[in-house]
N, C-alpha and C positions, 0 to 999 in steps of 0.2 A: 301433256304438251301436244298440240296439234301440228303434225308435220306437213299436212296437206297431201292430197292424193297425187301420187307420182305420175308424171306424164311419160311413161315408158312403155315399150311394147311388151315387156314382161315385168310385172310389178315386183316379183320376188327379187329380181336383179337389183332394183333400187333399195329394197330392204336389206339385202345381203351387203351391199356396199356401205350403206349407212351404218349398219351394226359393225362391220369390219373397221370402219373409221373410228367408231366409238371405242372399240377394243384397242386398236393400234395407238390411238391417242392417249389411252389410259383413263379416259372418262368412264369406261367400264374396265375396272382393274381385275387382274387375275384373282380368282377366288370369289369374286362377286357374282351375285345371281342376276341374270338378265330379267327384264320385265316379263310378266306372264303374257302368253299369246293373246289373251283377250285384251289386255291393256295396249299391247302393240297394235292390234287390229284397229282399236279406236284411234290411237295416235296417228297412224298412217292412213286411216280411212279405207282400209282394205279388209278382206275376209280373213278369218282365222286359218283356213286352209293355206292361204298364201303365206301367212306368217309361219306356219308350221313347215312349209316347203323351204322358206328362207333359213329357218333354224336348222333344218336337216342339212342344207348346203354348208352352213357354218360348222356343223359337226364334222362333215367330211373334210373341211379345210383345217380341222384341228384347232379351231378357235373357241368352240363351245363343247360342252359335254352335258348330255341330258341324263339326270339321275332318276332313280325310282321315285315315284311321286311327282314326276314331271318337272322337278326343279332343274333349271338350266344354268350351268356354271361357266364362267369365263376361264379359259385355260391360259397358261403362261406362254410367252413367245416361243420357247423351245419346242412347243407342240405344233406351231403353225406351219402350214405348207406355204413357205415363202416363194416357192416356184409357181404358185397359182397366180395368174394375171390379176385377179380381183384383190388378192392380198397385197400384191405389189402396188396396185393402183391406190389402195388405202394408205400405204406408206407414203406415196408421192403426194397425195392430196393433203395429208396431214403434216407435210414438211419434215418427215422423220426418216427420209431415205438415205441419209448420209452413211450410217453404220451398215445398213443393208448393202448399199453400193460398194463400200469398202470390202465387205465379205464376198460379194459377187466378183470383184476384181481379183481377189485372192484365188477364187475358184478358176477364173479365166487364166490366171498365171500358170496354174497347174495343168489345166486341160489344153489350152491353146499351145503351150510349149510342146506337149506330147503330140498334139495334132500336127504341128509343123514337122516334128520328127518322123511321124508315120507318113506324112505326105511326101517327104524326101525319099522314103523307102518304097512307096506304093503308087505315087502319081503316074498316070499315063500321059501320052503325048498331048491329048486335048486339054487335060487339066493343067499341064505345065504351060501350054500356050495361053490358056485363059489367065493364069496367074501373071505371066509376063505382060500380057495385054493390060491387065488392071494396074500393074505396077507402073507401066508406061503412062497410063492415063493420070495416075496420081502425080507423077513427075511433071506432066504437061500442065496440069492445073496449078501446081505449086510454082511453076515458072512463068505461067501465063496469066490467066484471069485471077488467080488466087482467091477463087470463090470457095469459101469455107463449106457452105451447104453442099455444093457439088462434090467437093473433095470427100466429105464425110459419107456421102451416098456411095461413092466408089470404094471408100474404105470399108464400108459394111459388106459390099460385094466381095472384096478381097478376103476378108476374114471368113466369110461363108465358103468361098472357094477353097481356102486352106483346109477347113473342116471337112468339106466334101472330098477333097483329095486324100484325106487321111484314110478313107475307106471304111470308117466306123460310123454307121448310121445313128447309133445311140449317142455318141459324142456330138454328132452334128445336131441332133435334136436338142440336147442340153445346151449347147452353145447358142443356138438360135434363141432359146428362151432367155438366156442371160443377156444377149444382145438387145432383145426387145426392151427389157427393163432398163438397161444402161442407156439405151437410146432415148428413152423417155426421161430419165433422170438427168441427162446431160444438159447443161445450161450454156447459153451463148457466151458466158464469160470464160469458158474453158479453152477450147481450141480457137486460136486467132490466126490471122493470115501469116503472122511472123513465124508460126509453128510449122507451116506446111512443108517447107523445104526439108526440115529435119524428119518429119513424118514420112515424106516421100522416100527419103533415103533409108529409113528404117524398113519400110515395106519392100523397097528394092533389095535390101540385104536378105530379107526373108525369102523373097522369090528366087534370088540367085542361089542361095543355099539349097533350096528345095530342088531347083533345076539341076544342081550339081550332084544331087543324091547324097548330100552330106547331112545326115540326120542330126548329128551333134551341133553343127553350125546353125542349122535351121532352128533347132530348139533354143539355142542361146540367143539368136537374133530375135525370135518371138518373145523370149523372156525379157530381153532388154526393152523391147517396144512396150510390152504390157506394164513393166515397172515404171517406165516414163509416164504412161497414161495414169497410173496410180498416183504418182507424185503430183501430176497436174491436177487430178481430182482432189487430192488432199489440200493442195495449195489454194483451191477455190473455196473451201469451206468458210474461211474467215471473211470472205468478201461478199457473202450472201446478205441481201438486204432484208428488211422486215417483211417483204412479200414472198419470201422463199417458200412458205408453206403452201402457197396457191400455185402449184405447178400446172402449166398447160400441158395436157396430155397429147402433144403433137410429136409423134415418133421422129427421132433424129438418130443418126448413126453414131455409135461410140467408137472411138479409135481403137 
């Protein structure tokens, strides 16, 4: 099959994404052998070194394994590095992000609750002022323009500020990665204008608990918020239309 020469600055990126989509979709199933490098080179109209570079990238992502004799085997999902952006992109483009999104929310529930608790214990004056300012912006949007896009942009900044105030740089990095994926997976059918008042109150409760230095209340407030978002996400699964598999990769903020 002729794929046509990719029009990308780095040809291997195109091949990696194409093969990742084949694997995520199940068109290349776990245990199956990928096509030989020579065959892929002909199909993509590229050189074998580019194909080998792409295969090496997929090996590093845990999606392929090269055996002795150069046989390349597809690995099962439990081996994949789902934190890697290109793997996440493959899930989104193949319309298979629902389960991964649910798992990411479960991780957020655990990590962001802890982040809020640590923020209540560790946040300094500037960090507290920033959280208060962002919470006020959310309230103003919810009672004023009710602009969902603007609200979600501030929402993203609020969650990043909480993670930053936790004082844990590793936690901040992990949560940023989760937010990027969830922002891309979030569809317009989720958060609507009628949700903004409740969301603003949820964020206000988190900010107030952190400002009061109440780690338990901050954790509970964040947990309530993330659980609400999980329920909204789950409720949207049944409303997806037949075009859900073709997700536009335009980052949006997840609540």
